[in-house]
C-alpha positions in Angstrom: 13.1 3.6 9.7 16.2 2.8 7.6 16.7 3.8 4.1 15.1 2.1 1.1 18.1 -0.2 0.2 18.3 -1.5 3.7 14.5 -2.1 4.0 14.5 -3.8 0.6 17.3 -6.1 1.7 15.5 -6.9 4.9 12.2 -7.8 3.0 13.9 -9.9 0.3 13.7 -13.2 2.2 9.9 -12.6 2.8 9.3 -11.7 -0.9 11.3 -14.8 -2.1 9.4 -17.1 0.3 6.1 -15.7 -0.8 7.0 -16.1 -4.5 8.1 -19.7 -3.9 4.7 -20.5 -2.4 2.8 -18.6 -5.2 1.5 -15.9 -2.8 1.5 -13.2 -5.4 -0.3 -10.8 -3.0 2.8 -10.8 -0.7 5.6 -10.7 -3.3 5.8 -6.9 -3.7 6.3 -5.8 0.0 8.0 -2.5 -0.6 7.2 0.9 0.9 7.7 4.3 -0.6 10.7 6.5 0.0 8.8 9.6 1.0 6.1 8.6 3.4 6.9 11.4 5.9 5.5 14.3 3.8 2.2 12.5 3.6 1.5 13.5 7.2 -0.7 11.9 9.9 -4.4 11.6 9.4 -7.3 9.8 10.9 -8.3 6.5 9.3 -11.9 7.8 8.6 -10.5 10.9 6.8 -8.0 8.7 4.8 -10.8 6.3 3.8 -13.1 9.2 2.8 -10.4 10.6 0.6 -9.7 7.2 -1.1 -13.4 6.8 -1.8 -13.8 10.3 -3.2 -10.7 9.7 -5.4 -12.1 6.4 -6.6 -15.5 8.1 -7.4 -13.7 10.5 -9.7 -11.6 7.8 -11.4 -12.9 6.2 -14.6 -14.5 2.8 -14.2 -17.1 1.4 -11.8 -18.6 3.6 -9.1 -17.6 2.9 -5.5 -20.6 2.6 -3.2 -20.7 2.4 0.6 -22.1 -0.8 2.1 -25.6 -0.5 3.5 
């Protein structure tokens, strides 16, 4: 994948179009600069980590669906 400035420039038209339509959930379409060190992991493991982190965070408790 290309460097951040190039990715940012490529995504600019999409962000602009989303902003013009009021699609705020699509305006900030940027990716981090250091994704490679995160490593590969299975989706289930990633989700379990996210839930565990959320459980430790202040605020409402995260529960699994029945």
